[in-house]
C-alpha positions in Angstrom: -0.2 -0.3 0.2 1.1 3.3 -1.0 0.8 6.2 2.0 2.8 8.9 3.8 2.8 9.9 6.9 1.9 13.3 7.5 2.1 15.7 10.7 -0.6 17.9 10.3 0.4 21.5 10.1 -3.0 23.0 8.8 -6.4 23.0 9.3 -7.4 21.4 6.1 -5.3 18.4 7.0 -6.8 18.2 10.4 -9.9 18.0 8.8 -8.9 15.1 7.4 -8.0 13.4 10.3 -11.2 14.5 11.8 -13.3 13.0 8.8 -11.5 9.3 10.0 -11.9 9.9 13.4 -15.7 10.7 12.5 -16.3 7.4 10.6 -14.0 5.1 12.9 -15.3 6.2 16.2 -18.4 8.0 15.8 -20.2 5.9 13.2 -18.3 2.5 13.2 -17.9 2.1 17.0 -20.9 4.2 17.8 -19.3 6.7 20.7 -20.5 10.0 21.4 -19.1 13.1 19.3 -18.6 14.9 22.5 -16.6 11.9 23.9 -14.4 11.8 20.5 -14.0 15.3 19.8 -12.9 16.9 23.1 -11.1 20.1 24.1 -7.8 18.6 23.7 -7.9 18.9 20.2 -5.8 22.4 20.4 -2.9 20.9 22.4 -2.7 17.4 20.3 -0.2 17.1 17.7 -1.7 15.0 15.2 -0.6 12.8 12.2 -2.4 11.5 9.2 -1.3 8.5 6.7 -2.5 9.9 3.1 -2.7 7.8 0.1 -1.3 9.4 -3.4 -4.6 10.4 -4.3 -4.7 12.7 -0.7 -7.1 10.7 0.7 -7.0 10.0 4.9 -6.5 6.4 5.3 -5.7 6.8 9.1 -4.7 9.2 12.1 -3.2 9.5 15.4 -2.4 12.3 17.6 -0.6 12.9 21.0 -0.4 15.2 23.7 1.8 16.2 27.1 0.0 15.1 30.2 1.4 14.7 34.4 2.2 11.3 33.3 4.2 12.1 30.2 3.3 11.5 26.3 0.0 10.1 26.0 -0.9 8.7 22.5 -4.3 8.6 21.7 -7.3 8.6 18.5 -5.3 5.7 16.6 -7.9 5.2 13.9 -7.3 3.2 10.7 -10.5 3.0 7.8 -11.8 -0.9 8.1 -10.2 -1.3 4.2 -6.4 -0.3 5.2 -6.2 -2.4 8.7 -3.7 -4.8 9.0 -1.5 -3.8 6.2 1.0 -1.8 8.2 -0.5 1.8 8.0 -1.2 1.8 11.9 2.6 0.6 12.6 3.7 3.3 9.9 1.6 5.9 12.1 3.1 4.8 15.4 6.7 4.9 14.4 5.9 8.3 13.0 4.5 9.4 16.0 7.3 7.7 17.9 9.7 9.3 16.4 8.4 12.5 16.5 8.3 12.8 20.1 11.9 11.5 20.6 12.9 14.3 18.0 11.3 16.7 20.2 12.0 15.6 23.6 14.8 12.8 23.2 15.6 9.8 25.6 14.2 8.7 28.4 10.2 9.8 27.7 7.4 8.2 29.4 4.7 7.2 26.2 2.0 5.7 27.4 -2.0 5.1 25.9 -5.1 3.0 26.4 -5.2 0.6 24.1 -8.4 -1.2 22.8 -8.1 -4.9 22.5 -7.7 -5.6 19.1 -4.7 -3.1 19.1 -2.7 -4.6 21.6 -0.6 -6.7 19.1 0.4 -3.4 17.2 1.4 -1.7 19.9 3.0 -4.8 21.9 5.8 -5.4 18.8 6.7 -1.5 19.3 7.9 -2.2 22.8 4.7 -1.1 24.8 4.2 -3.3 27.7 0.0 -3.6 29.4 -0.2 -1.4 32.5 -2.6 -2.9 35.8 -5.9 -4.2 34.2 -8.4 -4.2 31.8 -11.0 -1.5 32.1 -13.9 0.1 30.2 -13.5 3.6 28.4 -16.7 4.7 26.6 -18.0 1.0 26.9 -15.2 -0.6 25.0 -12.6 -2.8 27.0 -9.3 -0.9 27.0 -5.5 -1.9 28.2 -3.3 0.7 29.8 0.4 -0.1 27.8 3.0 2.2 28.5 7.1 2.2 26.9 10.3 4.5 27.7 11.6 6.1 24.4 
């Protein structure tokens, strides 16, 4: 699959990211928009996966919290899952975080169970027990860069 991962630096690319989030979390998973589109959008750093025609295929974001750097809103359109796009998004985000903050940074996320292997292959380890978030079972995972 031919795609590139872009750091979102314009309202145009942010709209593309939000469209993927809308399709995956709101339409596919049935989550309320109020949960999915939160007030943290202003402080988050988004990335979007784009195909050769400029279509958004996936997105994710990171933001700084009191615990470290939290990865969120990983969303890949169904037709592009299990084809390396999520891995490429994750690697791009981790590279961005490393370039900004160096090594020794705690990076964490709340993974839906279907994505545990994706994060595990990149060195993330489970932390604590599984829990419900927005009526979906999640596992907190973390690693240090």
